[in-house]
N, C-alpha and C positions, 0 to 999 in steps of 0.2 A: 682534237687536232689543240696545238701549237696556241698560249694566248695573244701571243704577238702574231702571228700571222692571223684570228678574225681579226684585231686591230685593224689593218690596214687590208681587209678587202672594202672597197667600193659598193657600193648602188651607187644600181643602171636603171634605167626605165628605159624600155623602149615602146615606141609610140608609132602601132602599123596596125591601117586595118585589113590586114590576109598575114594569117593566122598560122601557112605556112614561112613566109615571112620574117611573124615576131618569133619562128620559134630558131629560125636559121640565123637571124642575128646574134641571138639569146649562145644558142649551138659557137660559134663563131667567137664571142665576146668570151664566156667564159670555158673555150677548151685553151683561150689565150691569155686568160689574166684574172686574178684570186677577185670574183667581182659578184656579186648575187643581185639578178637582174628582178625587174614588175613587168607585167612586159600590162598594153593597155590596146582594147581590141576599135577603142570609136577617142573619137576626137575632146566627147565629155569627159570621159572613163578617167585619161591622160587629165584633164585641168583638172577635175576632184584629186587625183592621187596629188599632184601637184601642191597641189596649193594642205594639204595635210602631213606630206613626206620629204622632208628631204632626201637628195639625189645630191652622186658625183656627177654624174652626166645624165643627160635624156636622148635615144636617136629620136627623131620625129622623118612621119614621113610625112610628103605635105597634100598627098590626091587622099582626102579620107572627106568619107559623109559630114553633115551636119561642117561646125566652123573651120574643119579644115583642119592644115599643117601652120598657116600662119596665125590662123587667129588661137592656135596649140601657142604655139608662139611667141607671141601676144599676151596670150593667159602668165606663159610661165613667167614673163619675165616683170612682171608683175606682181607674183605673189612671193610673197615675204622668204619663205622657206627655198623657196628657188630661186630667184632677179639673177643671181649671179656665177646660176649651176651651167655652164659646158654644155649647149645645144649644139650635135652633131646631127647635118639633115641629111637620109637619107632618102634617095624619090623618082623617078623615073625621070621628073619634071630637067629638060633639061638646060629650057630659056634663059639668055644669059638678061635677062627683068626677072626670072620668077629665083633667080640664085641673087643679086642683085635686091634683092626686099626682105630675102631671109635674111643675106646681111645687115638689112637699115633696120630692122626689124631686134639683131642682136643676139641669131646665130651664130655661132663658133670655127663651127664647118659645115663645108656638106660633096655630101658624095652622093654621084649617077648611081643610080641602080643597072645591074648587076654588081651587087658592089663589088672588088676586090678585096676578099680577102685580109692578109696583109696590111692593106693601105689604115684601113677602115680599125682594125685596131692598130697602128700604126697611129692612128688621129688619135682616139681614143688614149691611149698609153699620153699621148702628147698630154692632153684635154687635161684629165688627171693629177701627172704629174704636175702641171700648172698653179691648178686647184689647189695640189698639197703646198705650192711656192707663197700663192695670196693669202 
């Protein structure tokens, strides 16, 4: 792989307690964008990874055991390497209060499940571009 191609790859963390969803989201992104994905199946695993590794974007489910998505979002916004990393919530929860809470905690975007591939890829692309400009 040419050196400049490697330099433009982005690191994305996908957090969802359901493995099929993690794999589906990973497939959507890797087929469309120059990304390397890391997968987390628990809230605790996501928080450990976010404390140690810088990411260019994080896709986050809300409905997970343990501290759940809200807790992960809160923790990510307080972790040094990812405090400004774009977080895109991908969830079955569609109540306005939950979406408002996500945004108040620092989410950059919200996508309801079932995910529309083109919309999600476009959102990730925009967030990655905005992060590069920042």
